[in-house]
Every structure is written in C-alpha cells, then in structure tokens.
C-alpha positions, 0 to 999 in steps of 0.5 A: 517544487521547482528544483524537482523538475529536469530540463524536459519539465518531467518530475525527477521523483529522486530530486523531488524526494531530496529537495523535500528532505532538503527543507528539514536540514539543519543549516546550523549544523553544517548543512548535515542531517541533523534533526535530532538537537531541534527535535529534542528541544521541541518535543521537551518544550511540547511534552511541557506543554502537553503534561502541564497545561490543560483546558482553556489555559493552553487554547492561546498556545495553540493559536500560537504554535498553528496558523489558522486558515478557514477552508472556504467549502461553500460550492460543495457544502451547501446542499449537505449542510441543508440536508443536515439541518432538517433534523434538529437535535430533539429529533435527533436524539429521539431517533437515536433512542427509537434505533436503540430498541431495534435489533442490529440488522434493523439498525443497520438498516436505518444506518443505511437510510442516514448516508448521503447516497439514499436520497439519490437511490431512485435517480442513481438507478435510472442514470445506470439503467439509462446509461451504459457508462456512468462516471460517479462522484462522491466524497468519502462517506457518502456511501457509494462503496457500500451502498450502490452494489446493494441497490443494484442487487435489489433492483434485480441486476444479480439476476444475470450475473455477478455484480463486482466492485474494485478496490486498490488496496486489500484491507479496504475489499475486505472490510467493505464486503464484511460491512455489507454482508452485515447490512444484507444479513448474510454470512461472508463469502457466501451472497457477499465475498471478496478476493484479493491476492492469495485469499479467495473469500467467494463460493458459487453463491456470491453475487457482490463480489468486492475485489482488488483492482489486481484480481479482476485484471487476473480474471480477464485471463480466464475470462476475456469478456467478464461474462459472468458479471453484469456490472463492473464498478471500478471504485476509488478511481481517482487513486489511479493505481497501476491496476486500475489504469489497466483495468480502465483500457480493458473494460472500456474495450469490452463494453464495446462489445457487451452492450449488456455489461453496466460500467460504473467508474466511481470516484471520490474527488471532482476531477471527474471530467478526465474520467468522463472524457476517456470513456467517451463522454460518459454522463457524470453522477454527483452525490454530496457528501462532506456536511461540515467545514473544516478548520485548516491548521499549518505550523508555522516552521517545518518540523524535523521529525514529523513522527514525533510532531504528530504524537505530540499534536495528539496529546495537545489535541487530547488534553486542550480540545473538545470531545471527538476522535483523531486520525493520524495519517503515516507512511506504513506500519512501522511508524504506525507501531512506533507511534503506538508504542510512544503514545501508550508510553506517555499516556501511561506516564501521564496516568489518570491526569488525562482522560483515556485515549484508545489507540487503534492502528490500521494497516494491511498486516493487522489482524481482521479483528484488530482491523475492525476496532477502528470502527467501534464506538468510543466509550463515554469520556473517552476518545479514540486516535487511529493511526493509519496509513493512506488507506483512511484517505479515501477507502475507509470511512470512520465515523466520529472523527473530528481531528485529523493529523496530516504529517504531509507524506506517504509511500510511493514506488519510484522507478527510473528507467534509465538504471532500471531501479525501482524504490519505495520511497517516503515522498511528500503527498499531494494537494488532492491528498492533502484535501482528501485528508482534511476532509475526513474531519468534516463528516459527523460535525465541524472538523479540524485538520493539523498539517505538520507543514508550513502554509507555504509547503503546501502552496509550493512544495506539493504537486496538485495530483499524485502521479499515476503510478503507470508513470512511475513504476516497473511495468514489467508486470503490465506488459507479462499481463497484457501480452497474456491477454493477446495484447502486443500492440503496447504502444497504442493500447488505450492508456489514460495516461500513457506511461514513459516509452522508455519505461515500457521498452525497459520491461520488454527488455526485462522480460526478453532477459527473463526469457518470458518473450522471444525476439519478436516479443511473442510470449514464450513457453516460459512467459506463459508459466510465469503468467500464471503466478500473481507475482512479480516477473522475477520471482515468478521466473524463479519458481519456474527455474526451480523445475531445472534445479529440482528444488521448487518446494523450497522456491515456492516456500521462499516466495511465499515468505518474500510475498508477506512482505517484511513483517516476519519478525517482531521486535518488542521495545523491551526485548529487542536483544532476545529478539535479534539473537532469535532472528540471527539464529537462522542466520547460522552459517551466513546462509543469506536471508532467502534461506533464512526465510526457508529455515523459518517455514521449515521450522515452523512446519517442523513444529505442527505450525506451533503458535507458542514456536512463534512467540519464542522466536519473535515471529508474527503468527499472522504472517506465517499463516499467511505465508502457509495460505500463499504458500499452498496456492502456489502449489496449486499453480505449480501443478497447473504449469506442469511443475513437479513439487521436487526437494533439494533441501541439502543442496543450497547451491541449487536453491540459490541459482534458482534465485540467481535465475530470476533476480540475475538483473539484480546483482551487485558486487562490493567495493573497497569502502564496504558498500556495493556497486550493481554490475549491470547499471552501476549504482552504488548501494548498501546492505539493509541493516536488518540482513543477515548479511550485513555484517558479512559482506559477501563479495557478489550478491543478488538481492530481492528489491531496493528500498530508499530510506537515509541510503538506497539499501538492498533487501533480502540478499544472498551471496552468489559466485560471480561465474553463476551469472555468466553460466545461468544469463549468458545473454545478459552477462558477458565473461568480461563483466566477471572475469576482470574482477576475478583476476583482480581478487586472485592477484591481491590474493583475495578469498572468492567469496566472503569477508568479515565486516571491517 
C-alpha cells in the first residue's frame, strides 16, 4: 500500500489499516462505512446459489465469481511429485490395507516413514553432526517439527542433555508434544513434555521438550548457558515473533562459548539466506514438502464482509466441489465462534439436501480434547471444515485439506512509540502469509485456494513479508528481560532486525517510570522483583505494589483473570439477555472491570470451584480453571520475591491504588462528548461496550489495554480519583495535570467521580 508509508518511507501501521478499510467503503453511501446493503444483497444471492443449485449446474457460476490463476510451482514441486509418483494407486491401496491390520503404534511408525523428511534422515543427521549451527528449510507438513527431535534422540543426542524445540504458539507446543509422545509410545509429560506460560507438563525424565519461545527466554534467567540442553531447535523462525528475535541473539552468543551445543534454526519459507547470514553463513539444509499444484482463485471485487463471504464460500464449495476438507482462516476466537454458529444454523436449514459438514474450530482457548478433533479422519460421505487462526498457516498440519479459504486478514500488534499506545488490530496479511495459507491445500492432492480479495489487492496492497514483531510492538518486556540477563548495551545487542531506537527509548522511559530502572538504566530491587513474573511489566508492577497496599491476595486473582484474556464470559446466541444480566450482576455498584473479575473468581472459589455455577452464570469453565492454575503459580512467585500473601478485600480503594501503581500511564479523563482523552499523550479513546462502566462513564479511569476495532477502545477499566495519580506517580504526573481539571469541575458544580451516561 503506497498510501501507508510516511515521508521517511516507514510503514505506518495505523495508516495501513485505514487504507485497507478504505477499500471496503461504499462510495454510493456518501463514503460512510456501510457494508450492510452490499453484504445483504450479496448474501441473499449467494445463499440462493448455495441452497438451490448443486453439482455440475453450478460450475459455471463458480468460474464467474472467481478469477482463476494457476500458480506455477514447478521449481519447488518437481522433486516432491517424482517422489509421490513412485507409488501407484494399487500399491497405495495395498499399503493402506496392510497398515489397517497393524497396532496403533506400528501405524504411527508407518506414517512417520511417509513424511517427506524421512528419506533425508541420514543426510540431515550427518549435516547436524558436521555443523554446530544449521538452518533447516522445510515446507509445513514435511515433518521437521515432529521428526527432527526424534531423529536426534534416536541418534543419542539426549544422552548428554535435553533437546529443546521452541514454537511461537502455545497450541502448537502442546499439540506437537502430544503427537510426538504418541509416536514414541510414551506418556505425555514423561520422556516428551511441553512448557508454556503458566503450564509445565515436564518431569525429570523429559528429554524432548517442546515450549513456547517465551519460555526458553525465561529459562535463560535461571540457566544463562543452557547447560542442560544438548540441542536447541528454534522452530517456525520465519514467524519472527518478539521472543524468537531475542532468542536469536542469545543462542548465537552462547553457541560461541558452548561448541558442544547444536543449534538448529527451522523455517517454513525459502527466505533462509537471511537466517544463514545472521548465523555467520551457517549452511542451509532443504527438505521438500508440498507435492501438488494449487489453483488460486480471486474474487472479482473486494468483499464488504469477509466473515460472511467465507461462510458462503464454504457452502459453495460443499455443494459444488468434489470431496476434500476445507480450511478457513479467521483472525481470532470471536470470529471463529460466530462463523461456527452461522454455519451450523445454515446447514441445519438445508437439512438432508446436502452431505454432512463437520465443523472443527481451532484456537488457543479451545479445550485440548476439542483441538484434537481437527486431526481425526473425516468419515466417508462427509466433509470437514476447519475454522482456524493463523496457527494453521505453519504451526499445525492437518491432513486431508483440499480447499483453503483466505479472507486476507490477521490480528496484529501495532505500537506507536510517539504516543506509547499499543493496539491489537485486524490488518491485511503479507504475500508470504497468503502463499503459506494457499500451500495448506496442496499436501495430499491437487488443491484450490479461494482468496476473498482481488488479484489487484494481492499484487499491490499486501506487503511482501510480515513486519517482524520487534519493529511494531512495545519493548518494555524485552528490555526488562535483557536487563535482568545482565545485557545493558541494548543499542548494540545483536538483533537480526534492530527495533526502532524510539521504541527502545520509550521502553526505558516506561520502566524508569515504573521504578524498575534507576537513572543509570540499571535494574532496581523493584525491577528485579518484576522480572520474576512472566507478565507485562505494568501488571508485574501492580503485583509488586500490592505488598504496600496489603492486598496481594486480591491482586494475583485479578492478574490471573486478566492473563486469561477476554474469554471469561460467553453469550449463547439464544440467551444473550440472560448472559448479559448474569455478567452485570458482578458489576453491581459500578465497581469497575478489575473488581468484577475479582468477584467472579471469589464467587467461583466459594462454590468450591463448581462447574454448575459456571454454567448458571455463563462463564467458561476452562478459562476459570486456567485462571486458577495461573493464580497458583503467581502465589508461588510471591514467596520467591518475598511478598507476603495479604488480603484486604473490603478495602476497594487499596486494590484500586495497587492497580493504578502499575497502570498509571494508562489514565484517561472524560470529555464533554462522552469520549475520553488520555492524560499523558493526548489521544481520543472510548470505553469498550463490554465494560461494566460503559454506561456509567466515570470522570477519570485507568485501563488495562487499548484495542482498535471501529474505534480505539479501552478494555478492562476502573475508576480512580485524579489525586491518586500525583500521590502514586509524582515523577510522572504534576499537580497541574489534575488541578486545573478539578478546579473546573468544582466551578461547574459537577460531582467528582461518576455520572450516568447521557
């Protein structure tokens, strides 16, 4: 998007987002955001096609609705196609029949031999033996994540230490560890385990350890030379998450004084030269993966509502295309749940007119047993549709996918160092991501990818690669981690792509404001305590401050609930009013969202953690159990940093002051028009509609996070007294910041704290 660059030629994420949205504006409606007229007409037309026309009758319409472009992949596919051609259909059927007679473990061992990586096993082990650092390039589905650690284990590498394999997402770490434990015939958590934030499924026996990149980063705090590891494999390196980029610098450094440590950098994209150059011209080992061509289809015009367009496309494929499962990419849990509801409703309406459509969602908060459903074979005569986040781009491989639907969006963090504001926004994906998504359909046979955007959008609007997270996020956590590892010269740290110096400076300023660093940029006692918690620095500071206000028991409950995310309450489509009433019961007295979360946790605890109570109050049991596990870990960490567990549940002011101690930079005051203005870096924001204070509109608030949807919303909000800002953070707020406002309110005769919404 040329319009999304600023004068210095740097991508402006907010501008990029607005440019993408602009393409979906209805010019005929006076340039207002009005997708509904177009959407309803389009939906009516598409439903008509999906419900009335079947089989060959509709093939002409499919080609009318999509521009067809054949993706030439001859360079990559050639070797894989030749490998695949060695087995004819009769031979394949015979092998299948034989494998059915075998035990489950034998069957898994047979499956391992069918993976593309299997024929390269010996060459790969030789390359690892000969080189300390090796860059491995393998398409998703080649078997590199599950097989390489097993090959190394079989070759004896675990005799002198663990094999660690990092993943950018916790779902991937859990599901891959589960699969590998099955293949090895061992119990998960014994020889094979996983470690994710607030959940450690490992033991002293564990020799193959899958973990999130953030967890390995935290292991550096206790073991700076990773002495207990013989091999470290940084998987999905192409995703360039914040933690992965920091890991690159740390493992590169320790590999110089630990020649016995093998370092494997694994990527699913062919852009391996950059990794090779960074690791001092490390050799590159390539494994072919995808074997079949993929047809790419584009829409002729941009879709007003990509979620609905995706649902209609699923139905179109289901009634007009030959058998094969469908994979649809969405931006998050909310979209997936909405799509699941609508698909169930529409397929119920069609009844027996169409074949069975099995709907399988996959996202981080989904129970593990439901996550496993996506890997189950599809029954004969049915079709499976997997609704996934971009975890299915590279982290997970699902067999049987023949059709991919790509709306072209993902959720992305965006940080503006000038204002200090971080937002999670829905933004266009990159060309690299689009190609990864398309490739999911070409693994077990020729595939088709339906892109819900135009060929022009693909060529002109999408960036070539996703901007590394380190260049578009708040770096306070990174700086705190590096400082606690004794790395003080941040500007000369060996980053693969250096973060903006302005963002580094802002992170240092924030940590200084939170009293984590002194004037010399050194870690203080408060900072050392904060670094022990695997949380955002502002939330860590809140826990440390709870010691002063004697409410650590309540604060760790709130921190645990906030760490679960926005998946505490649920709203069934047919009981939304009941669900909303149940949720508002916890907000009685306009206590604020943080206190409401505390009430939820304490009420659940009083019922002895009852599942029935959760159902009655429209609360997700799994989320609450996770919050309880997180809280238990945080309580253990309190002892480690010598903070006594104290309770002060009747003093809401003390709890609010502790929260303000961590989140004072996130303060905002009410404007005449009902919006809010942030105090330190003036920006217009609004209370999120899901907040218990959305109809109350307190004069002054602090918020947990900003999220950009149609507006810049504050999520998880509590009211505060303006004088607290000066009392708690006199180095950050001057009396004049609040004095003028207080005088003006008194002059106008306004109450100081809350007023009802207009």
